[in-house]
C-alpha positions in Angstrom: 0.3 -0.2 0.0 3.0 2.3 0.8 4.1 2.0 -2.6 1.3 3.8 -4.4 1.4 4.7 -7.9 5.2 5.3 -8.0 6.1 2.3 -6.3 5.8 -1.2 -6.8 3.1 -2.6 -8.3 0.0 -3.9 -6.3 -0.9 -7.8 -6.9 -4.3 -7.1 -7.2 -5.5 -5.6 -10.5 -8.1 -3.0 -9.4 -5.4 -0.3 -8.9 -4.0 -1.1 -12.6 -7.6 -0.9 -14.0 -8.7 2.2 -12.2 -5.6 4.4 -13.0 -5.9 2.9 -16.6 -9.6 3.8 -16.6 -8.2 7.3 -15.4 -5.5 8.0 -17.4 -7.3 6.8 -20.5 -10.2 9.1 -19.6 -7.8 12.8 -19.4 -5.7 12.1 -22.5 -9.0 11.1 -24.5 -10.5 15.0 -22.5 -7.0 16.1 -23.9 -7.9 14.8 -27.8 -4.5 12.3 -27.6 -4.6 8.6 -28.1 -4.3 6.4 -25.3 -0.9 5.3 -24.2 -0.2 1.6 -23.2 -1.8 -0.4 -20.1 -0.7 1.2 -16.9 0.3 -2.5 -16.2 3.9 -1.7 -16.1 6.1 1.5 -15.0 3.9 4.4 -15.0 4.9 7.5 -17.1 4.8 10.6 -16.2 1.7 12.4 -15.9 1.0 15.2 -18.4 1.2 18.7 -18.3 -1.9 20.3 -17.7 -2.7 24.3 -17.5 -5.3 25.9 -15.9 -7.5 26.1 -18.6 -7.8 21.9 -18.5 -10.9 20.5 -17.9 -11.2 17.5 -15.6 -14.9 15.9 -15.5 -15.8 14.2 -11.9 -17.0 11.8 -14.4 -13.7 10.0 -15.3 -12.9 9.6 -11.6 -16.2 8.2 -10.9 -15.7 5.5 -13.3 -13.0 4.2 -12.0 -14.2 4.5 -8.6 -17.0 1.8 -10.2 -14.2 -0.8 -10.2 -14.9 -2.5 -7.2 -17.4 -5.7 -6.0 -20.8 -4.9 -8.0 -19.4 -3.2 -10.9 -18.6 -4.9 -14.3 -15.6 -2.4 -15.8 -12.9 -3.4 -18.5 -9.6 -2.0 -18.9 -9.3 -0.6 -22.1 -7.0 -2.8 -24.6 -3.3 -2.0 -25.0 -2.1 -0.3 -27.5 -5.9 1.5 -28.5 -5.9 4.7 -30.2 -9.3 5.8 -29.5 -9.8 5.4 -26.1 -12.3 7.5 -24.2 -14.7 7.1 -20.8 -17.3 5.7 -22.9 -15.2 2.9 -24.4 -14.1 2.2 -20.5 -17.5 1.7 -19.8 -18.1 -1.4 -22.2 -18.8 -4.9 -20.2 -15.7 -6.6 -20.1 -16.2 -10.3 -22.0 -14.6 -12.1 -18.9 -13.5 -11.5 -15.5 -9.9 -12.3 -14.6 -10.4 -12.9 -11.2 -13.7 -14.0 -9.1 -15.9 -10.8 -7.9 -15.5 -12.3 -4.2 -11.4 -11.1 -4.8 -12.0 -7.2 -5.8 -11.6 -5.8 -1.9 -11.6 -2.1 -2.3 -8.3 -1.1 -0.7 -7.5 2.1 1.1 -3.8 2.2 -0.5 -6.0 2.2 -4.2 -8.2 4.7 -3.2 -5.2 6.7 -2.7 -3.3 5.6 -5.9 -6.3 7.6 -7.2 -6.3 10.4 -5.7 -2.8 10.8 -5.7 -3.1 10.8 -9.5 -5.1 12.9 -9.9 -3.4 15.6 -7.8 0.2 15.0 -9.9 -1.9 15.3 -13.8 -3.3 18.9 -12.1 -0.1 19.9 -10.2 0.8 22.4 -13.1 -2.5 24.4 -12.2 -1.6 25.7 -8.6 -4.5 26.9 -6.7 -6.9 26.2 -9.7 -5.2 22.7 -9.5 -6.6 21.9 -5.7 -10.0 23.1 -6.8 -10.3 21.0 -9.6 -9.0 17.9 -7.5 -11.4 19.1 -4.5 -14.1 19.0 -7.2 -13.3 15.4 -8.6 -12.7 14.0 -5.5 -16.0 15.1 -3.8 -17.9 14.4 -7.1 -16.1 10.8 -7.3 -16.4 10.0 -3.1 -20.3 10.5 -3.4 -20.9 8.7 -6.5 -19.3 5.6 -4.3 -22.6 5.5 -2.1 -21.0 5.1 0.7 -20.8 7.8 3.7 -19.0 10.5 2.7 -16.7 10.4 6.1 -15.7 7.1 6.1 -14.6 7.8 2.5 -12.7 10.7 3.3 -11.1 8.7 6.3 -10.5 6.3 4.3 -8.2 8.1 1.8 -6.7 10.1 4.6 -5.3 7.3 6.1 -4.4 6.2 3.0 -2.2 9.1 2.2 -1.0 8.9 6.0 0.9 5.2 5.5 1.9 6.2 1.6 3.5 9.5 2.1 6.8 7.9 4.0 7.5 6.1 1.1 7.1 8.6 -1.6 10.2 10.5 -3.0 10.4 14.2 -2.9 9.7 16.6 -5.9 6.4 15.9 -7.9 5.0 12.6 -5.8 5.3 14.0 -2.4 3.5 17.6 -4.2 0.9 15.1 -5.4 0.0 13.4 -1.8 0.2 16.7 0.0 -2.4 18.7 -2.8 -4.8 16.0 -2.4 -4.4 16.4 1.5 -5.4 20.2 0.8 -8.1 19.4 -1.8 -10.2 17.7 0.8 -9.2 19.9 2.9 -10.9 22.5 1.1 -14.2 20.6 0.8 -14.1 18.3 4.0 -12.0 20.4 6.6 -14.1 18.8 9.7 -13.4 15.4 8.4 -9.7 15.7 7.2 -9.2 17.1 11.1 -11.0 14.2 12.1 -9.2 11.8 10.2 -5.4 13.1 10.8 -5.9 13.5 14.7 -5.2 10.1 15.8 -2.2 10.1 13.9 -1.3 13.0 16.0 -1.0 11.2 19.1 1.5 9.3 19.5 3.8 11.9 18.0 4.0 10.3 14.0 6.5 11.8 11.5 3.5 11.9 8.4 0.7 13.1 10.6 3.3 15.9 10.9 4.3 16.7 7.7 0.5 16.8 6.4 -0.3 19.2 9.0 2.6 21.6 7.7 1.3 21.1 4.6 -2.0 21.5 5.3 -0.6 24.7 7.3 1.1 26.1 4.2 -2.2 26.0 1.7 -3.8 29.8 2.4 -6.5 28.5 1.1 -7.0 25.8 3.8 -5.5 26.2 6.7 -7.7 28.7 8.4 -10.3 26.3 7.9 -8.2 23.8 9.8 -7.5 26.0 12.6 -10.8 26.5 13.5 -11.8 22.9 13.5 -8.8 22.3 15.3 -9.8 25.2 18.0 -13.1 23.1 18.3 -11.6 20.0 18.8 -9.5 21.9 21.7 -12.3 23.1 23.3 -14.5 20.8 22.9 -12.8 18.3 25.2 -13.1 18.2 28.9 -9.3 18.4 30.2 -6.4 17.0 28.9 -8.1 13.9 27.0 -6.4 12.4 24.4 -8.4 14.7 21.4 -7.9 17.6 23.3 -3.8 17.1 23.0 -3.5 15.7 19.8 -5.0 18.8 18.4 -2.4 20.8 20.7 0.2 18.7 19.1 -1.3 19.8 15.6 -1.6 23.7 16.1 2.0 23.6 17.4 3.1 21.9 14.0 0.7 24.3 12.1 1.4 27.5 13.8 5.3 27.3 13.4 4.9 27.4 9.7 5.5 30.8 8.9 2.4 32.8 7.6 0.2 30.4 9.3 -0.7 32.8 12.2 -2.3 35.0 9.8 -5.5 32.7 9.1 -6.0 33.2 13.0 -7.6 36.4 12.4 -11.1 36.7 14.1 -10.4 34.0 16.4 -7.0 34.6 17.8 -8.4 35.6 21.2 -9.8 32.0 21.4 -7.1 30.3 20.7 -5.4 32.2 22.8 -7.6 31.5 25.6 -7.6 27.9 24.8 -3.8 26.9 25.0 -3.7 28.7 28.0 -6.1 27.3 29.6 -4.8 24.2 28.2 -1.6 24.4 30.2 -3.8 25.0 33.4 -5.3 21.6 33.0 -2.1 19.8 32.3 -0.4 21.0 35.1 -3.1 19.7 37.2 -1.3 16.7 36.5 -4.1 15.2 34.5 -2.6 12.7 31.6 -4.0 10.1 29.4 -2.5 7.0 29.9 -1.8 5.8 26.2 -0.3 9.4 25.7 3.4 9.1 26.0 5.3 11.6 27.8 8.1 11.9 25.6 8.5 11.6 21.8 11.5 8.9 20.9 14.8 10.0 20.3 14.7 9.7 16.3 11.6 12.1 16.1 12.5 15.8 15.0 10.2 18.8 15.9 7.7 18.7 19.1 9.0 19.0 22.6 9.3 16.4 25.0 5.9 17.2 27.0 2.8 17.9 26.0 3.2 21.2 28.2 6.1 22.0 26.1 4.4 21.5 23.0 1.4 23.7 24.3 4.0 26.1 25.3 5.6 26.4 21.5 2.5 26.3 20.2 1.4 29.6 22.3 5.3 31.3 21.1 4.7 30.8 17.5 0.7 32.2 18.4 2.8 35.3 19.4 5.5 35.5 17.3 3.6 35.0 14.2 1.3 38.2 15.1 4.5 40.4 15.9 4.4 39.7 19.4 8.3 38.6 19.9 8.8 41.0 22.7 6.0 39.3 24.4 7.7 36.1 24.4 11.3 37.4 24.8 9.8 39.1 28.5 8.4 36.3 29.3 11.5 34.2 28.8 13.4 37.0 31.1 10.8 36.7 34.0 10.7 32.8 33.9 7.0 33.3 33.0 7.0 29.9 30.6 8.1 28.2 33.5 5.6 29.1 35.6 2.8 29.0 33.1 3.5 25.1 32.9 4.1 24.7 36.7 1.2 23.1 38.9 1.4 25.8 41.7 2.8 28.8 39.8 0.1 28.7 36.6 -1.9 31.2 37.4 1.2 34.2 37.9 2.7 32.8 34.5 -0.7 33.8 33.3 -0.4 37.1 35.3 3.0 37.6 33.9 1.7 37.2 30.2 -0.9 39.6 30.6 1.0 42.2 31.4 3.8 41.3 28.4 1.0 41.9 26.1 -0.3 44.8 27.9 2.9 46.5 27.3 4.1 44.9 23.9 1.4 43.3 22.2 -2.5 45.9 23.5 -3.6 45.3 19.6 -5.5 42.2 20.8 -6.5 43.3 24.4 -10.4 44.4 23.6 -10.5 41.1 22.1 -9.3 39.1 24.8 -11.2 40.7 27.3 -14.1 40.5 25.9 -13.9 37.3 25.6 -13.1 36.2 29.3 -16.2 38.1 30.7 -18.2 35.0 29.8 -15.3 32.5 31.0 -15.5 34.2 34.6 -18.7 32.7 35.8 -17.4 28.8 33.9 -18.4 25.8 36.4 -15.2 24.4 34.5 -12.3 25.2 37.1 -9.1 25.6 35.1 -11.1 27.7 32.3 -12.4 30.1 34.8 -9.3 31.1 37.3 -7.0 31.0 34.3 -10.1 33.9 32.9 -9.8 35.8 36.3 -5.9 36.0 36.1 -6.5 37.3 32.5 -8.8 39.7 34.0 -7.3 40.8 36.6 -3.7 41.3 34.2 -5.6 42.8 31.8 -6.7 45.5 34.5 -3.3 47.1 33.7 -4.3 48.3 30.9 -6.0 51.9 31.4 -8.3 51.5 27.6 -8.8 48.2 28.4 -10.3 48.5 31.3 -12.6 51.3 30.2 -14.8 48.6 28.0 -16.4 47.9 31.3 -17.8 51.0 34.1 -15.5 51.2 36.9 -17.8 50.6 39.2 -18.9 46.8 37.5 -15.1 45.7 37.8 -15.1 47.5 41.8 -18.0 44.8 42.2 -16.8 42.3 40.5 -13.6 42.5 42.1 -15.0 42.7 46.2 -17.7 39.7 45.1 -14.1 37.9 44.8 -13.1 38.7 48.5 -15.7 36.4 49.1 -15.0 33.8 47.8 -13.8 30.6 49.8 -11.2 29.7 47.0 -8.4 31.9 48.6 -6.4 31.7 44.7 -9.7 33.8 44.1 -9.5 36.5 46.6 -6.2 37.0 46.2 -6.8 37.8 42.5 -8.9 40.1 43.2 -6.8 41.7 45.4 -4.4 42.3 42.7 -7.2 43.5 40.6 -7.7 45.9 43.1 -4.3 47.3 43.0 -4.2 47.4 39.1 -7.7 49.5 39.6 -6.5 51.5 41.8 -3.4 52.5 39.7 -4.6 52.7 36.8 -7.4 55.4 37.6 -5.1 58.6 37.7 -6.9 59.5 41.2 -8.3 57.7 43.9 -11.7 57.4 43.5 -13.9 54.6 46.2 -11.4 54.8 48.9 -14.2 54.2 51.3 -14.8 51.1 49.9 -10.9 49.9 48.7 -9.4 50.6 52.0 -11.5 48.6 54.3 -10.9 45.4 51.5 -7.4 45.4 51.7 -7.2 46.5 55.3 -9.0 43.3 55.8 -6.9 41.2 54.2 -3.3 42.1 56.0 -4.8 39.7 58.9 -5.2 36.7 56.3 -3.0 33.8 56.8 -2.0 33.2 52.7 0.9 34.9 52.0 0.0 36.0 49.2 -3.0 37.7 49.9 -1.4 39.9 52.6 1.3 40.7 49.7 -1.4 41.8 47.4 -2.7 43.9 50.0 0.5 45.1 51.3 0.9 45.9 47.2 -2.1 47.5 46.4 -1.9 50.1 49.5 1.5 50.5 48.4 -0.5 52.0 44.5 -2.6 53.2 46.3 -0.2 55.3 48.0 1.7 56.3 45.0 -1.4 58.2 43.1 -1.9 61.9 43.8 -4.4 62.9 46.5 -3.3 59.3 48.5 -5.0 59.8 52.2 -1.7 59.5 54.0 -3.2 60.9 57.2 -5.2 58.3 57.2 -3.1 55.4 55.9 -1.2 55.9 59.0 -3.6 55.8 61.6 -5.1 52.6 60.1 -1.7 51.0 59.6 -0.3 52.2 63.1 -1.8 48.8 64.6 -1.9 46.6 61.6 2.4 47.1 60.2 4.5 46.7 63.1 3.6 43.3 63.3 3.9 42.4 59.7 7.8 43.9 59.5 8.2 40.9 62.1 6.4 38.6 59.6 7.7 34.5 59.6 7.4 35.0 55.7 10.4 36.7 54.2 8.1 38.0 51.2 5.6 39.3 53.6 8.5 41.4 55.8 9.9 42.4 52.8 6.6 43.7 51.6 5.5 45.6 54.6 8.8 47.2 55.5 8.5 48.7 51.7 4.7 49.7 51.6 6.3 51.7 55.5 9.3 53.2 53.3 6.6 54.5 50.1 4.0 55.9 53.4 7.2 57.9 54.5 8.3 59.4 51.4 4.6 60.0 50.7 4.6 62.4 54.3 8.4 63.7 54.3 6.9 66.7 54.0 4.4 67.0 56.8 7.2 64.9 58.5 9.8 68.0 58.2 7.3 70.4 59.8 6.5 68.7 62.6 3.3 67.4 61.7 2.1 64.1 60.8 1.2 62.3 64.1 0.1 59.3 63.4 3.1 58.7 60.7 5.8 59.9 63.4 4.5 57.4 66.0 4.3 54.7 63.1 8.0 55.5 62.3 9.6 55.7 65.9 7.7 52.3 66.3 9.1 50.2 63.7 12.5 51.9 64.1 14.1 49.0 66.3 12.9 46.8 63.5 14.3 48.5 60.6 18.4 48.8 62.2 17.6 45.4 63.4 16.7 43.9 59.8 19.3 45.5 57.9 20.8 41.8 59.1 17.5 39.8 57.8 18.6 36.4 56.3 16.1 37.3 53.4 17.9 39.5 51.2 14.8 41.3 50.2 13.9 41.6 53.5 17.3 43.8 54.2 17.5 45.5 51.0 13.7 46.8 52.0 14.7 47.8 55.4 18.2 49.7 54.2 15.6 52.0 51.3 13.2 52.6 53.9 15.7 54.0 56.5 17.1 56.0 53.8 13.7 57.4 53.5 13.2 58.1 57.1 16.6 59.8 57.4 15.5 62.5 54.5 12.2 63.0 55.9 13.0 63.4 59.6 17.1 64.7 58.8 18.9 62.5 61.0 22.0 62.9 58.9 22.7 59.1 59.2 22.6 58.2 55.7 26.6 57.1 55.1 26.2 55.2 58.7 22.9 53.2 58.2 24.7 52.0 54.7 27.9 51.5 56.3 25.6 49.2 59.0 23.8 47.7 56.0 26.5 46.3 53.9 30.1 45.9 56.4 27.9 45.6 59.7 30.1 48.6 61.3 30.0 48.5 65.5 31.6 52.6 65.0 28.5 53.2 62.2 26.1 51.4 64.6 27.2 53.2 67.7 27.1 56.9 65.9 23.5 55.8 64.9 22.8 54.8 68.7 24.2 58.2 69.8 22.1 60.4 67.3 18.8 58.4 68.2 19.6 58.9 72.0 19.9 62.8 71.8 17.0 63.1 69.2 14.3 60.9 71.0 15.7 60.7 74.5 12.3 59.7 75.7 11.6 56.9 73.3 15.1 55.3 75.0 13.0 52.8 77.0 10.8 51.8 74.0 13.4 50.7 72.1 15.3 49.0 74.5 12.4 46.9 75.3 11.4 46.4 71.7 15.5 45.5 71.2 15.2 42.8 73.9 12.4 40.9 72.2 15.1 39.9 69.8 17.2 38.1 71.7 15.3 35.0 71.5 15.0 34.8 67.4 15.9 32.1 65.5 18.1 33.5 63.7 21.8 33.8 64.9 22.6 37.0 62.7 19.3 38.6 64.8 20.5 37.8 68.0 24.1 39.4 67.9 22.9 41.8 66.2 20.6 42.6 68.9 22.6 42.2 71.6 25.6 44.9 69.9 22.4 47.8 69.5 21.6 46.8 73.2 25.2 47.8 74.7 25.5 50.9 71.8 22.0 52.2 73.3 22.5 51.6 77.0 26.2 52.9 76.8 24.7 56.4 75.4 21.6 56.4 77.6 21.3 58.6 80.4 21.1 56.6 84.0 17.9 58.3 84.6 16.5 57.4 80.9 16.6 54.2 81.8 14.3 52.2 85.0 16.2 49.6 87.3 13.1 46.9 85.9 14.5 46.9 82.7 18.5 46.9 83.3 17.7 43.4 85.1 15.4 42.0 82.8 18.2 43.0 80.4 21.0 42.0 81.9 19.4 38.1 82.8 18.6 38.1 79.1 22.3 38.9 78.3 23.5 36.4 81.1 21.4 33.6 79.5 22.9 35.1 76.2 26.6 34.2 77.2 25.9 30.4 77.1 24.6 30.8 73.6 26.0 28.0 71.0 27.0 30.8 68.2 30.4 31.9 69.5 29.7 35.4 68.3 26.4 35.5 70.1 27.6 34.9 73.1 30.5 37.5 73.4 29.0 39.9 72.1 26.4 39.5 75.3 29.5 39.7 77.6 29.9 42.6 76.1 26.3 44.5 76.2 26.1 42.6 80.0 28.9 44.8 81.4 27.6 47.8 79.6 24.1 47.5 81.6 25.8 46.8 85.0 28.1 49.4 84.4 24.7 51.8 83.7 23.0 50.3 86.9 25.9 51.1 88.9 25.8 54.7 87.8 22.1 54.7 89.3 21.8 55.5 93.0 19.3 52.8 94.2 18.4 51.6 97.4 17.7 48.2 96.2 19.3 45.0 96.9 19.6 42.5 93.9 21.4 40.0 91.8 22.9 42.8 89.3 23.9 45.0 92.6 26.0 42.3 93.4 27.4 41.5 90.6 28.2 44.9 90.3 30.2 44.6 93.4 32.4 42.2 92.3 33.1 43.7 89.2 32.5 47.9 89.0 34.5 50.1 87.1 35.3 54.0 87.6 34.0 54.7 84.4 31.9 53.4 81.4 34.3 52.4 78.5 33.3 52.3 75.1 32.0 48.7 74.7 34.4 46.7 71.8 32.8 44.3 69.7 34.8 42.0 67.5 34.0 41.5 64.1 31.1 39.7 62.8 31.7 36.4 61.3 28.3 36.4 59.0 28.2 37.5 55.5 28.3 41.0 54.3 26.3 42.5 51.7 29.1 44.4 49.8 28.1 46.8 47.3 30.2 46.0 44.5 27.6 43.4 43.5 25.2 46.6 42.4 28.0 48.2 40.5 28.5 44.9 38.4 32.1 44.7 39.7 34.1 42.0 41.2 35.2 41.9 44.9 38.3 42.5 46.1 39.7 39.0 47.6 
């Protein structure tokens, strides 16, 4: 069967009989004398021009050479052969009628020969082949769908053995001709051969993609196959691979105009379904080593189809942005897919805004879908597209706000997270603060959520709210004063970094009032957060440490401390001398807050992070050294001495050594106070008394320092 017209001859006479009848009919229509019988090697088909007419009766005649029809082959060397001559009953049959079984390969032989004869006719040849094949298939009297399937299966079997050039072009012309009239049947016949992957099927998909008369119809059928299957069923997976083959052909994406948003959303939703891990047991996860082209999994194949769709429509920058941000990796992750969708939406807002309106319109009905992957993917896209002001204007602001508020009542944390992100985009897009009384309660309530994504989204939305002209700085300072300080010490690294960054933005927006001595709530919030900010310079999270440095710089600028150089030195080199100057300035500026500073620092002595325990110990030592004896209570000194004594047995030697030095400073300050109370601390003082309070000396920190060299892309000196 794989040999076809240009291969080895068949054992049965049916193929020869049909091809002879067709050849003689074509020659008769051209007015040429009949050639020899086609039982031997086939001659090249005649060259035909666009004006050549091929009558469907000629091909119908060939189809009648099957069981139940009496057809005789013209004699070899006959000079006047015609279709009517071929219809004369044969005097005898060389084989019994029961042996004449119509094979798919014979049908493919016939179609290939027809296409070869019409190859020079270009598009007109494709159309003529389509009409001829359709008429012949209908004349057979069987179901048309089954006959198309049989013909496609025959082509799949013959294409691998056909030589490059005219024979293979003829086979591909047949497929295009069939798809022109029967696109749905052709797609249904080819899909089973796309999963598991088949090289011949891949070649046929690419040939359909190159034919501009049929590629649009085929893409639509593949889209419906992709959308019609519930989950990653074999049909949807096969359609995805077929789309990947077709979209990879240059110029094919132009055929998606009119349904581009549908196709984009279908591919992204397919990635969500694949990320859930549902996979057909019969579908292999990887291609065989000798297969070329498609990637090694269904997910990566879908990603490649998505890249081809974007690149073919001028969205190369979208693909680049996704690669740089790790968006493709997130799209295929089970827990990061929606983050990838948000990145894709952001990239399209920046570099492919010509499709945003169509996408936005297609998303709206999907937001209420009962299919979770489809609904959540649509929600993530909807949230991301709100960054585009023209797109968001397609709906009234009140409608969008009400929808996002409704999501906050959903029991699924992911839905609430997307709603908070949407509120942040909405606040950023409007250019001025509106609906503050609606936005603030929702965002402040989310700060108490247990999911880090929700808290981070709420903090990000509040920051965007602060960046708008006319932001309610005083109101936010009052509302955040009881809520923000606990988040500065949150156990989740991302939450700590975002909370510190929000404080820095709040100080930056309110710095004019702070310089004038106003902003009472904000000033109190800054002083309440000062110790956590200084200690978080040594946070194990790099993001939290850098955010603390940035926020302290904003505080120094707003409150005019003149300590920027010292704070940067402490942050990057853990310099005791610089920290001593910082503590001296703070004690001078805020003597009434020294007790509160010490109490806050004492809480960090039990931190699980070695760096924070040592930093808190050193900070207590310098605060006590610069403090006035009358500014610290005896009870607080007793408590500090007790805790520092326990730290002297800390397993980390750097912490125990620093605790010993700081305990001496606490003891010296207690001695300077004239108190009648007798305590364990006073007994310690009698044993170790010093006439003056020397400056505390701490060893260099053994912990890693954050050098500035990396920021400027220059190597550090070793």
